[in-house]
ZADO-1210 file (C-alpha; in nm, 4 decimals, padded with zeros to 6 digits):
<atoms>
<atom x="-02.1470" y="-01.0087" z="02.4099" code="UNK" pos="1"/>
<atom x="-02.2948" y="-00.7738" z="02.1718" code="UNK" pos="2"/>
<atom x="-02.0572" y="-00.4584" z="02.0970" code="UNK" pos="3"/>
<atom x="-02.1954" y="-00.1130" z="02.1912" code="UNK" pos="4"/>
<atom x="-02.3187" y="00.1064" z="01.9543" code="UNK" pos="5"/>
<atom x="-02.1358" y="00.4305" z="02.0674" code="UNK" pos="6"/>
<atom x="-01.8692" y="00.5748" z="01.8317" code="UNK" pos="7"/>
<atom x="-01.5880" y="00.3113" z="01.7997" code="UNK" pos="8"/>
<atom x="-01.2356" y="00.4470" z="01.8884" code="UNK" pos="9"/>
<atom x="-01.0620" y="00.1548" z="01.6967" code="UNK" pos="10"/>
<atom x="-01.1371" y="-00.0245" z="01.3667" code="UNK" pos="11"/>
<atom x="-00.9530" y="-00.3466" z="01.2738" code="UNK" pos="12"/>
<atom x="-00.9442" y="-00.4184" z="00.8890" code="UNK" pos="13"/>
<atom x="-00.8794" y="-00.7591" z="00.8100" code="UNK" pos="14"/>
<atom x="-00.8636" y="-00.8495" z="00.4360" code="UNK" pos="15"/>
<atom x="-00.8977" y="-01.2534" z="00.3752" code="UNK" pos="16"/>
<atom x="-00.8671" y="-01.5051" z="00.0835" code="UNK" pos="17"/>
<atom x="-00.9606" y="-01.8576" z="00.1603" code="UNK" pos="18"/>
<atom x="-00.9044" y="-01.8628" z="00.5207" code="UNK" pos="19"/>
<atom x="-01.1876" y="-02.0438" z="00.6466" code="UNK" pos="20"/>
<atom x="-00.9707" y="-02.2513" z="00.9033" code="UNK" pos="21"/>
<atom x="-00.8403" y="-01.9435" z="01.0541" code="UNK" pos="22"/>
<atom x="-01.1322" y="-01.6871" z="01.0847" code="UNK" pos="23"/>
<atom x="-01.3059" y="-01.8291" z="01.4130" code="UNK" pos="24"/>
<atom x="-00.9791" y="-01.8278" z="01.5993" code="UNK" pos="25"/>
<atom x="-00.8880" y="-01.4886" z="01.4981" code="UNK" pos="26"/>
<atom x="-01.2018" y="-01.3583" z="01.5717" code="UNK" pos="27"/>
<atom x="-01.2236" y="-01.5186" z="01.9162" code="UNK" pos="28"/>
<atom x="-00.8739" y="-01.3838" z="01.9834" code="UNK" pos="29"/>
<atom x="-00.9495" y="-01.0275" z="01.8886" code="UNK" pos="30"/>
<atom x="-01.2581" y="-00.9955" z="02.0851" code="UNK" pos="31"/>
<atom x="-01.0658" y="-01.1402" z="02.4079" code="UNK" pos="32"/>
<atom x="-00.8062" y="-00.8554" z="02.3327" code="UNK" pos="33"/>
<atom x="-01.0706" y="-00.5866" z="02.2713" code="UNK" pos="34"/>
<atom x="-01.2637" y="-00.6939" z="02.5939" code="UNK" pos="35"/>
<atom x="-00.9329" y="-00.7166" z="02.8065" code="UNK" pos="36"/>
<atom x="-00.8244" y="-00.3464" z="02.6959" code="UNK" pos="37"/>
<atom x="-01.1913" y="-00.1820" z="02.7159" code="UNK" pos="38"/>
<atom x="-01.1703" y="-00.0824" z="02.3699" code="UNK" pos="39"/>
<atom x="-01.4855" y="00.0300" z="02.1746" code="UNK" pos="40"/>
<atom x="-01.4130" y="-00.1136" z="01.8313" code="UNK" pos="41"/>
<atom x="-01.5566" y="-00.2313" z="01.5083" code="UNK" pos="42"/>
<atom x="-01.4210" y="-00.4808" z="01.3213" code="UNK" pos="43"/>
<atom x="-01.4201" y="-00.5026" z="00.9365" code="UNK" pos="44"/>
<atom x="-01.3466" y="-00.8221" z="00.7592" code="UNK" pos="45"/>
<atom x="-01.2981" y="-00.7857" z="00.3622" code="UNK" pos="46"/>
<atom x="-01.3308" y="-01.0811" z="00.1904" code="UNK" pos="47"/>
<atom x="-01.1156" y="-01.0887" z="-00.1647" code="UNK" pos="48"/>
<atom x="-01.3048" y="-01.3205" z="-00.3486" code="UNK" pos="49"/>
<atom x="-01.2859" y="-01.6189" z="-00.1518" code="UNK" pos="50"/>
<atom x="-01.3848" y="-01.9330" z="-00.3108" code="UNK" pos="51"/>
<atom x="-01.4105" y="-02.1838" z="00.0171" code="UNK" pos="52"/>
<atom x="-01.6651" y="-02.0897" z="00.3153" code="UNK" pos="53"/>
<atom x="-01.4825" y="-01.7779" z="00.4514" code="UNK" pos="54"/>
<atom x="-01.7248" y="-01.5536" z="00.3461" code="UNK" pos="55"/>
<atom x="-01.9990" y="-01.7885" z="00.5449" code="UNK" pos="56"/>
<atom x="-01.7936" y="-01.7808" z="00.8458" code="UNK" pos="57"/>
<atom x="-01.7640" y="-01.4229" z="00.8493" code="UNK" pos="58"/>
<atom x="-02.1514" y="-01.3738" z="00.7975" code="UNK" pos="59"/>
<atom x="-02.2105" y="-01.5707" z="01.1123" code="UNK" pos="60"/>
<atom x="-02.0005" y="-01.3294" z="01.2971" code="UNK" pos="61"/>
<atom x="-02.2072" y="-01.0290" z="01.1580" code="UNK" pos="62"/>
<atom x="-02.5334" y="-01.1894" z="01.2726" code="UNK" pos="63"/>
<atom x="-02.3862" y="-01.2519" z="01.6527" code="UNK" pos="64"/>
<atom x="-02.2039" y="-00.9082" z="01.6950" code="UNK" pos="65"/>
<atom x="-02.3046" y="-00.5706" z="01.6035" code="UNK" pos="66"/>
<atom x="-01.9347" y="-00.4472" z="01.5952" code="UNK" pos="67"/>
<atom x="-01.8711" y="-00.6841" z="01.2946" code="UNK" pos="68"/>
<atom x="-01.9021" y="-00.5672" z="00.9186" code="UNK" pos="69"/>
<atom x="-01.8179" y="-00.8057" z="00.6094" code="UNK" pos="70"/>
<atom x="-01.7367" y="-00.6463" z="00.2740" code="UNK" pos="71"/>
<atom x="-01.7523" y="-00.9162" z="00.0052" code="UNK" pos="72"/>
<atom x="-01.5762" y="-00.8786" z="-00.3220" code="UNK" pos="73"/>
<atom x="-01.7483" y="-00.9935" z="-00.6629" code="UNK" pos="74"/>
<atom x="-01.3698" y="-01.1785" z="-00.7392" code="UNK" pos="75"/>
<atom x="-01.0179" y="-01.1535" z="-00.5843" code="UNK" pos="76"/>
<atom x="-00.9156" y="-00.8029" z="-00.6391" code="UNK" pos="77"/>
<atom x="-00.6039" y="-00.8186" z="-00.4314" code="UNK" pos="78"/>
<atom x="-00.4942" y="-00.6679" z="-00.0819" code="UNK" pos="79"/>
<atom x="-00.4534" y="-00.3042" z="-00.1629" code="UNK" pos="80"/>
<atom x="-00.8210" y="-00.2826" z="-00.2904" code="UNK" pos="81"/>
<atom x="-00.9710" y="-00.4715" z="00.0073" code="UNK" pos="82"/>
<atom x="-00.7571" y="-00.2324" z="00.2199" code="UNK" pos="83"/>
<atom x="-00.9110" y="00.0444" z="00.0596" code="UNK" pos="84"/>
<atom x="-01.2555" y="-00.0632" z="00.0744" code="UNK" pos="85"/>
<atom x="-01.2233" y="-00.1440" z="00.4188" code="UNK" pos="86"/>
<atom x="-01.0616" y="00.2082" z="00.4848" code="UNK" pos="87"/>
<atom x="-01.3694" y="00.3612" z="00.3349" code="UNK" pos="88"/>
<atom x="-01.6216" y="00.2620" z="00.6022" code="UNK" pos="89"/>
<atom x="-01.4198" y="00.3145" z="00.9037" code="UNK" pos="90"/>
<atom x="-01.5646" y="00.5528" z="01.1966" code="UNK" pos="91"/>
<atom x="-01.2652" y="00.5612" z="01.4273" code="UNK" pos="92"/>
<atom x="-00.9985" y="00.7383" z="01.5444" code="UNK" pos="93"/>
<atom x="-00.7377" y="00.4671" z="01.5107" code="UNK" pos="94"/>
<atom x="-00.7363" y="00.1995" z="01.2581" code="UNK" pos="95"/>
<atom x="-00.5363" y="-00.1262" z="01.2722" code="UNK" pos="96"/>
<atom x="-00.4749" y="-00.3610" z="00.9712" code="UNK" pos="97"/>
<atom x="-00.3736" y="-00.7077" z="01.0001" code="UNK" pos="98"/>
<atom x="-00.3732" y="-01.0602" z="00.8135" code="UNK" pos="99"/>
<atom x="-00.6286" y="-01.3207" z="00.8602" code="UNK" pos="100"/>
<atom x="-00.3737" y="-01.6118" z="00.8703" code="UNK" pos="101"/>
<atom x="-00.3146" y="-01.6096" z="01.2348" code="UNK" pos="102"/>
<atom x="00.0341" y="-01.5038" z="01.1960" code="UNK" pos="103"/>
<atom x="-00.0240" y="-01.1381" z="01.3285" code="UNK" pos="104"/>
<atom x="-00.0701" y="-01.1636" z="01.7304" code="UNK" pos="105"/>
<atom x="-00.3853" y="-00.9527" z="01.8212" code="UNK" pos="106"/>
<atom x="-00.2036" y="-00.8968" z="02.1715" code="UNK" pos="107"/>
<atom x="00.0446" y="-00.6796" z="02.0178" code="UNK" pos="108"/>
<atom x="-00.2728" y="-00.4251" z="01.8900" code="UNK" pos="109"/>
<atom x="-00.2563" y="-00.2397" z="02.2169" code="UNK" pos="110"/>
<atom x="00.1286" y="-00.1764" z="02.1670" code="UNK" pos="111"/>
<atom x="00.0459" y="-00.0393" z="01.8149" code="UNK" pos="112"/>
<atom x="-00.2069" y="00.1841" z="01.9753" code="UNK" pos="113"/>
<atom x="00.0180" y="00.3278" z="02.2412" code="UNK" pos="114"/>
<atom x="00.2861" y="00.4118" z="01.9796" code="UNK" pos="115"/>
<atom x="00.0493" y="00.6196" z="01.7918" code="UNK" pos="116"/>
<atom x="-00.0623" y="00.7860" z="02.1208" code="UNK" pos="117"/>
<atom x="00.2972" y="00.8979" z="02.1599" code="UNK" pos="118"/>
<atom x="00.2208" y="01.1239" z="01.8692" code="UNK" pos="119"/>
<atom x="00.2895" y="00.8984" z="01.5684" code="UNK" pos="120"/>
<atom x="00.0426" y="00.8762" z="01.2565" code="UNK" pos="121"/>
<atom x="00.1683" y="00.5317" z="01.1264" code="UNK" pos="122"/>
<atom x="00.2910" y="00.2511" z="01.3603" code="UNK" pos="123"/>
<atom x="00.4445" y="-00.0321" z="01.1353" code="UNK" pos="124"/>
<atom x="00.4964" y="-00.3956" z="01.2684" code="UNK" pos="125"/>
<atom x="00.8530" y="-00.5295" z="01.2218" code="UNK" pos="126"/>
<atom x="00.8459" y="-00.9167" z="01.2050" code="UNK" pos="127"/>
<atom x="01.1806" y="-00.9288" z="01.4038" code="UNK" pos="128"/>
<atom x="01.1773" y="-01.3139" z="01.4187" code="UNK" pos="129"/>
<atom x="00.9912" y="-01.4190" z="01.1213" code="UNK" pos="130"/>
<atom x="00.8481" y="-01.7449" z="01.1330" code="UNK" pos="131"/>
<atom x="00.8470" y="-01.8243" z="00.7486" code="UNK" pos="132"/>
<atom x="01.0652" y="-02.0377" z="00.5327" code="UNK" pos="133"/>
<atom x="01.4226" y="-01.9014" z="00.4090" code="UNK" pos="134"/>
<atom x="01.2994" y="-01.8716" z="00.0332" code="UNK" pos="135"/>
<atom x="01.0776" y="-01.6052" z="00.1443" code="UNK" pos="136"/>
<atom x="01.2671" y="-01.4322" z="00.4326" code="UNK" pos="137"/>
<atom x="01.5859" y="-01.3581" z="00.1937" code="UNK" pos="138"/>
<atom x="01.3999" y="-01.2071" z="-00.0938" code="UNK" pos="139"/>
<atom x="01.1880" y="-00.9953" z="00.1549" code="UNK" pos="140"/>
<atom x="01.5109" y="-00.8878" z="00.3317" code="UNK" pos="141"/>
<atom x="01.6432" y="-00.7651" z="-00.0085" code="UNK" pos="142"/>
<atom x="01.3143" y="-00.6104" z="-00.0901" code="UNK" pos="143"/>
<atom x="01.3204" y="-00.4013" z="00.2238" code="UNK" pos="144"/>
<atom x="01.6578" y="-00.2969" z="00.2042" code="UNK" pos="145"/>
<atom x="01.6200" y="-00.1521" z="-00.1521" code="UNK" pos="146"/>
<atom x="01.2722" y="-00.0066" z="-00.0688" code="UNK" pos="147"/>
<atom x="01.4175" y="00.1628" z="00.2184" code="UNK" pos="148"/>
<atom x="01.7427" y="00.3032" z="00.0155" code="UNK" pos="149"/>
<atom x="01.5038" y="00.4330" z="-00.2659" code="UNK" pos="150"/>
<atom x="01.2334" y="00.5823" z="-00.0902" code="UNK" pos="151"/>
<atom x="01.4306" y="00.7314" z="00.2230" code="UNK" pos="152"/>
<atom x="01.1680" y="00.5548" z="00.4682" code="UNK" pos="153"/>
<atom x="01.3926" y="00.3720" z="00.7004" code="UNK" pos="154"/>
<atom x="01.1639" y="00.0522" z="00.8174" code="UNK" pos="155"/>
<atom x="01.3043" y="-00.2748" z="00.8303" code="UNK" pos="156"/>
<atom x="00.9817" y="-00.4520" z="00.7241" code="UNK" pos="157"/>
<atom x="00.7574" y="-00.2808" z="00.4400" code="UNK" pos="158"/>
<atom x="00.6008" y="-00.6299" z="00.4038" code="UNK" pos="159"/>
<atom x="00.4009" y="-00.6483" z="00.7196" code="UNK" pos="160"/>
<atom x="00.0476" y="-00.6081" z="00.7144" code="UNK" pos="161"/>
<atom x="00.0453" y="-00.5287" z="01.0851" code="UNK" pos="162"/>
<atom x="00.0110" y="-00.1614" z="01.1088" code="UNK" pos="163"/>
<atom x="-00.1658" y="00.0990" z="01.2850" code="UNK" pos="164"/>
<atom x="-00.2830" y="00.4304" z="01.1538" code="UNK" pos="165"/>
<atom x="-00.4359" y="00.7688" z="01.2595" code="UNK" pos="166"/>
<atom x="-00.7912" y="00.8046" z="01.0829" code="UNK" pos="167"/>
<atom x="-00.6406" y="01.1232" z="00.8642" code="UNK" pos="168"/>
<atom x="-00.3737" y="00.8938" z="00.7166" code="UNK" pos="169"/>
<atom x="-00.6111" y="00.6663" z="00.5583" code="UNK" pos="170"/>
<atom x="-00.8620" y="00.9608" z="00.4442" code="UNK" pos="171"/>
<atom x="-00.5334" y="01.1161" z="00.2594" code="UNK" pos="172"/>
<atom x="-00.3874" y="00.8139" z="00.0918" code="UNK" pos="173"/>
<atom x="-00.5415" y="00.6157" z="-00.1837" code="UNK" pos="174"/>
<atom x="-00.4207" y="00.2485" z="-00.2039" code="UNK" pos="175"/>
<atom x="-00.4343" y="00.0646" z="-00.5084" code="UNK" pos="176"/>
<atom x="-00.2498" y="-00.2007" z="-00.7372" code="UNK" pos="177"/>
<atom x="00.0245" y="-00.3453" z="-00.5120" code="UNK" pos="178"/>
<atom x="00.0652" y="-00.0122" z="-00.2990" code="UNK" pos="179"/>
<atom x="-00.0466" y="-00.1639" z="00.0371" code="UNK" pos="180"/>
<atom x="00.3156" y="-00.2490" z="00.1133" code="UNK" pos="181"/>
<atom x="00.4356" y="00.1316" z="00.0611" code="UNK" pos="182"/>
<atom x="00.1661" y="00.3008" z="00.2730" code="UNK" pos="183"/>
<atom x="00.4794" y="00.4341" z="00.5086" code="UNK" pos="184"/>
<atom x="00.6247" y="00.5759" z="00.1814" code="UNK" pos="185"/>
<atom x="00.3108" y="00.7379" z="00.0608" code="UNK" pos="186"/>
<atom x="00.2488" y="00.8712" z="00.4045" code="UNK" pos="187"/>
<atom x="00.5930" y="01.0281" z="00.4407" code="UNK" pos="188"/>
<atom x="00.5024" y="01.2319" z="00.1272" code="UNK" pos="189"/>
<atom x="00.2547" y="01.4158" z="00.3132" code="UNK" pos="190"/>
<atom x="00.4800" y="01.4602" z="00.6410" code="UNK" pos="191"/>
<atom x="00.3088" y="01.2176" z="00.8656" code="UNK" pos="192"/>
<atom x="00.5219" y="01.0734" z="01.1268" code="UNK" pos="193"/>
<atom x="00.6244" y="00.7128" z="01.1037" code="UNK" pos="194"/>
<atom x="00.7151" y="00.4542" z="01.3616" code="UNK" pos="195"/>
<atom x="00.8154" y="00.0828" z="01.3821" code="UNK" pos="196"/>
<atom x="00.8221" y="-00.1641" z="01.6399" code="UNK" pos="197"/>
<atom x="00.8895" y="-00.5304" z="01.6613" code="UNK" pos="198"/>
<atom x="00.5851" y="-00.7459" z="01.6720" code="UNK" pos="199"/>
<atom x="00.5537" y="-01.1305" z="01.7696" code="UNK" pos="200"/>
<atom x="00.5188" y="-01.3450" z="01.4526" code="UNK" pos="201"/>
<atom x="00.3737" y="-01.6725" z="01.4528" code="UNK" pos="202"/>
<atom x="00.4192" y="-01.9603" z="01.2164" code="UNK" pos="203"/>
<atom x="00.1464" y="-02.0229" z="00.9500" code="UNK" pos="204"/>
<atom x="-00.1134" y="-02.2596" z="01.1498" code="UNK" pos="205"/>
<atom x="-00.3509" y="-02.3389" z="00.8458" code="UNK" pos="206"/>
<atom x="-00.3254" y="-02.3502" z="00.4646" code="UNK" pos="207"/>
<atom x="-00.0497" y="-02.1945" z="00.2436" code="UNK" pos="208"/>
<atom x="00.0743" y="-01.8397" z="00.1627" code="UNK" pos="209"/>
<atom x="-00.1135" y="-01.7135" z="-00.1219" code="UNK" pos="210"/>
<atom x="00.1860" y="-01.4959" z="-00.2558" code="UNK" pos="211"/>
<atom x="00.4342" y="-01.6451" z="-00.4973" code="UNK" pos="212"/>
<atom x="00.7816" y="-01.5263" z="-00.6080" code="UNK" pos="213"/>
<atom x="00.6329" y="-01.2847" z="-00.8770" code="UNK" pos="214"/>
<atom x="00.5281" y="-01.0554" z="-00.6037" code="UNK" pos="215"/>
<atom x="00.8823" y="-00.9695" z="-00.5562" code="UNK" pos="216"/>
<atom x="00.9263" y="-00.8683" z="-00.9233" code="UNK" pos="217"/>
<atom x="00.6143" y="-00.6531" z="-00.9057" code="UNK" pos="218"/>
<atom x="00.7400" y="-00.5092" z="-00.5765" code="UNK" pos="219"/>
<atom x="01.0317" y="-00.3822" z="-00.7823" code="UNK" pos="220"/>
<atom x="00.8404" y="-00.1924" z="-01.0226" code="UNK" pos="221"/>
<atom x="00.6101" y="-00.0701" z="-00.7473" code="UNK" pos="222"/>
<atom x="00.8925" y="00.0349" z="-00.5199" code="UNK" pos="223"/>
<atom x="01.0323" y="00.2450" z="-00.8420" code="UNK" pos="224"/>
<atom x="00.6900" y="00.4058" z="-00.8900" code="UNK" pos="225"/>
<atom x="00.6571" y="00.4954" z="-00.5512" code="UNK" pos="226"/>
<atom x="00.9769" y="00.6553" z="-00.5041" code="UNK" pos="227"/>
<atom x="00.9054" y="00.8623" z="-00.8032" code="UNK" pos="228"/>
<atom x="00.5516" y="00.9632" z="-00.6819" code="UNK" pos="229"/>
<atom x="00.6641" y="01.0512" z="-00.3367" code="UNK" pos="230"/>
<atom x="00.9860" y="01.2269" z="-00.4412" code="UNK" pos="231"/>
<atom x="00.8805" y="01.3668" z="-00.7554" code="UNK" pos="232"/>
<atom x="00.4981" y="01.3741" z="-00.8241" code="UNK" pos="233"/>
<atom x="00.4590" y="01.7568" z="-00.7549" code="UNK" pos="234"/>
<atom x="00.7805" y="01.8433" z="-00.9191" code="UNK" pos="235"/>
<atom x="00.8465" y="01.6349" z="-01.2189" code="UNK" pos="236"/>
<atom x="01.0906" y="01.8924" z="-01.3794" code="UNK" pos="237"/>
<atom x="01.3342" y="01.7819" z="-01.1064" code="UNK" pos="238"/>
<atom x="01.3810" y="01.4510" z="-01.2599" code="UNK" pos="239"/>
<atom x="01.3056" y="01.5121" z="-01.6055" code="UNK" pos="240"/>
<atom x="01.4848" y="01.8314" z="-01.6317" code="UNK" pos="241"/>
<atom x="01.8027" y="01.6598" z="-01.4691" code="UNK" pos="242"/>
<atom x="01.8214" y="01.3988" z="-01.7629" code="UNK" pos="243"/>
<atom x="01.7149" y="01.6503" z="-01.9992" code="UNK" pos="244"/>
<atom x="01.9907" y="01.8795" z="-01.9140" code="UNK" pos="245"/>
<atom x="02.2584" y="01.5991" z="-01.9027" code="UNK" pos="246"/>
<atom x="02.1488" y="01.4824" z="-02.2466" code="UNK" pos="247"/>
<atom x="02.1641" y="01.8265" z="-02.3798" code="UNK" pos="248"/>
<atom x="02.5076" y="01.9341" z="-02.2529" code="UNK" pos="249"/>
<atom x="02.6303" y="01.5974" z="-02.3833" code="UNK" pos="250"/>
<atom x="02.4933" y="01.6630" z="-02.7374" code="UNK" pos="251"/>
<atom x="02.6045" y="02.0056" z="-02.7266" code="UNK" pos="252"/>
<atom x="02.9577" y="01.9280" z="-02.6390" code="UNK" pos="253"/>
<atom x="02.9621" y="01.6304" z="-02.8681" code="UNK" pos="254"/>
<atom x="02.8277" y="01.8611" z="-03.1489" code="UNK" pos="255"/>
<atom x="03.0613" y="02.1474" z="-03.0888" code="UNK" pos="256"/>
<atom x="03.3760" y="01.9337" z="-03.0820" code="UNK" pos="257"/>
<atom x="03.2600" y="01.7755" z="-03.4183" code="UNK" pos="258"/>
<atom x="03.2016" y="02.1432" z="-03.5582" code="UNK" pos="259"/>
<atom x="03.5527" y="02.2633" z="-03.4436" code="UNK" pos="260"/>
<atom x="03.7292" y="01.9550" z="-03.6080" code="UNK" pos="261"/>
<atom x="03.4867" y="02.0048" z="-03.9339" code="UNK" pos="262"/>
<atom x="03.6269" y="02.3304" z="-03.9734" code="UNK" pos="263"/>
<atom x="03.9751" y="02.2251" z="-03.9223" code="UNK" pos="264"/>
<atom x="03.9120" y="02.0197" z="-04.2345" code="UNK" pos="265"/>
<atom x="03.7882" y="01.6905" z="-04.1080" code="UNK" pos="266"/>
<atom x="03.5141" y="01.4895" z="-04.2506" code="UNK" pos="267"/>
<atom x="03.2233" y="01.4401" z="-03.9752" code="UNK" pos="268"/>
<atom x="02.9429" y="01.3506" z="-04.1743" code="UNK" pos="269"/>
<atom x="02.9808" y="00.9779" z="-04.1544" code="UNK" pos="270"/>
<atom x="03.1121" y="00.9589" z="-03.7923" code="UNK" pos="271"/>
<atom x="02.8737" y="00.7611" z="-03.5377" code="UNK" pos="272"/>
<atom x="02.9556" y="01.0278" z="-03.2874" code="UNK" pos="273"/>
<atom x="02.7418" y="01.2822" z="-03.4891" code="UNK" pos="274"/>
<atom x="02.4467" y="01.0838" z="-03.4540" code="UNK" pos="275"/>
<atom x="02.5401" y="01.0374" z="-03.0850" code="UNK" pos="276"/>
<atom x="02.5216" y="01.3820" z="-03.0579" code="UNK" pos="277"/>
<atom x="02.2387" y="01.4702" z="-03.2468" code="UNK" pos="278"/>
<atom x="02.0538" y="01.1692" z="-03.0660" code="UNK" pos="279"/>
<atom x="02.1519" y="01.3420" z="-02.7158" code="UNK" pos="280"/>
<atom x="02.0075" y="01.6835" z="-02.8264" code="UNK" pos="281"/>
<atom x="01.6824" y="01.5533" z="-02.9239" code="UNK" pos="282"/>
<atom x="01.6527" y="01.3210" z="-02.6562" code="UNK" pos="283"/>
<atom x="01.7339" y="01.6271" z="-02.3999" code="UNK" pos="284"/>
<atom x="01.4667" y="01.8328" z="-02.5219" code="UNK" pos="285"/>
<atom x="01.2072" y="01.5429" z="-02.5090" code="UNK" pos="286"/>
<atom x="01.2754" y="01.5056" z="-02.1687" code="UNK" pos="287"/>
<atom x="01.2727" y="01.8816" z="-02.0885" code="UNK" pos="288"/>
<atom x="00.9140" y="01.8537" z="-02.2581" code="UNK" pos="289"/>
<atom x="00.8088" y="01.5501" z="-02.0391" code="UNK" pos="290"/>
<atom x="00.9125" y="01.7688" z="-01.7224" code="UNK" pos="291"/>
<atom x="00.7024" y="02.0893" z="-01.8733" code="UNK" pos="292"/>
<atom x="00.4140" y="01.8743" z="-01.9292" code="UNK" pos="293"/>
<atom x="00.4483" y="01.7140" z="-01.6081" code="UNK" pos="294"/>
<atom x="00.4246" y="02.0417" z="-01.4285" code="UNK" pos="295"/>
<atom x="00.1015" y="02.1427" z="-01.6030" code="UNK" pos="296"/>
<atom x="-00.0584" y="01.8335" z="-01.5027" code="UNK" pos="297"/>
<atom x="00.0300" y="01.8566" z="-01.1384" code="UNK" pos="298"/>
<atom x="-00.1521" y="02.2000" z="-01.1624" code="UNK" pos="299"/>
<atom x="-00.4476" y="01.9926" z="-01.2099" code="UNK" pos="300"/>
<atom x="-00.5736" y="01.8934" z="-00.8391" code="UNK" pos="301"/>
<atom x="-00.7773" y="01.6113" z="-00.7920" code="UNK" pos="302"/>
<atom x="-00.8112" y="01.3114" z="-00.5833" code="UNK" pos="303"/>
<atom x="-00.8411" y="00.9640" z="-00.7406" code="UNK" pos="304"/>
<atom x="-01.1996" y="00.8149" z="-00.6891" code="UNK" pos="305"/>
<atom x="-01.1828" y="00.4689" z="-00.5799" code="UNK" pos="306"/>
<atom x="-01.4474" y="00.2377" z="-00.7467" code="UNK" pos="307"/>
<atom x="-01.6777" y="00.0162" z="-00.5613" code="UNK" pos="308"/>
<atom x="-01.8056" y="-00.1710" z="-00.8631" code="UNK" pos="309"/>
<atom x="-01.6427" y="-00.4754" z="-00.7526" code="UNK" pos="310"/>
<atom x="-01.7904" y="-00.4842" z="-00.4150" code="UNK" pos="311"/>
<atom x="-02.1074" y="-00.7421" z="-00.4186" code="UNK" pos="312"/>
<atom x="-02.2208" y="-00.7021" z="-00.0863" code="UNK" pos="313"/>
<atom x="-02.1784" y="-00.5443" z="00.2480" code="UNK" pos="314"/>
<atom x="-02.2916" y="-00.7233" z="00.5584" code="UNK" pos="315"/>
<atom x="-02.3982" y="-00.5631" z="00.8911" code="UNK" pos="316"/>
<atom x="-02.6456" y="-00.6780" z="01.1433" code="UNK" pos="317"/>
<atom x="-02.7568" y="-00.3057" z="01.1380" code="UNK" pos="318"/>
<atom x="-02.8982" y="-00.3677" z="00.7793" code="UNK" pos="319"/>
<atom x="-03.0828" y="-00.6369" z="00.6219" code="UNK" pos="320"/>
<atom x="-02.8767" y="-00.9532" z="00.5908" code="UNK" pos="321"/>
<atom x="-02.7264" y="-01.0417" z="00.2692" code="UNK" pos="322"/>
<atom x="-02.8710" y="-00.7301" z="00.0744" code="UNK" pos="323"/>
<atom x="-02.7672" y="-00.7329" z="-00.2879" code="UNK" pos="324"/>
<atom x="-02.5680" y="-00.4738" z="-00.4606" code="UNK" pos="325"/>
<atom x="-02.7913" y="-00.2702" z="-00.7242" code="UNK" pos="326"/>
<atom x="-02.5417" y="-00.0016" z="-00.7723" code="UNK" pos="327"/>
<atom x="-02.1697" y="00.0930" z="-00.7420" code="UNK" pos="328"/>
<atom x="-02.2109" y="00.2565" z="-00.3810" code="UNK" pos="329"/>
<atom x="-02.1213" y="00.1278" z="-00.0295" code="UNK" pos="330"/>
<atom x="-02.4141" y="00.0709" z="00.1877" code="UNK" pos="331"/>
<atom x="-02.2590" y="00.0735" z="00.5748" code="UNK" pos="332"/>
</atoms>
């Protein structure tokens, strides 16, 4: 069955990396769900530099189904870059992201869309009964608790890639680095309404996870960055000014105390406390300066432009198949 050319109401963005064994089953499951619910949809696969036959499998979908598009990266750039590339060619009201490893169940898509239709802008899946090894579940729980505490966004599962968005959300937010886990945090910065629902999670059927323990260290750094961006990006003086005020007051008190005892006849020139007081004053002025510079930079309004240079090809049967990219622009 070939998808209608009418404007889609739902876009599925699915990044993949070396998932040739899973793609066919995933595609068939998605089509069944889409047809059973009478969705007008488009399906965007993003090949994040696969080295197996995954891209070839996805190209076959493109040739037989007008609803399918394929973006192919030159090499592995990561999930965030893949999602951002997929977001840029979405044409629908609702956007759903999911993994290609068959652990996300397409039958949950109507529930995610239904929650959006209740008035929410972002609906995040929660793998309540996660079927992953213990060595993955425990660090993930700790990561989720820390991120929830730092960001103020109360979700149980930031790592879940099964999410649904209104189109305005993905048009507003730029995703790069490892920030795909923090889209709800970034969305909350703009006042979008966020919800979470439990979703069915399957055990991995083919292959193995592409993520190692190092992602949790990167996740910690990203969590700190996102917290700063979401809370202080438009008011940097609030954080730098507080630190600067604390250090300046501490330095002033120390130096005032030393000045008093100096006039009482004590020698303070060789005391380590004098060095500490002066250091606090200098650091306090520096932090105030950081805040002022940050405030000036926030007055420069710009949107970060996403680079398409790492996209090799985009496949759609509305174009010539296997069209080569001679420039850095996306071709839908």
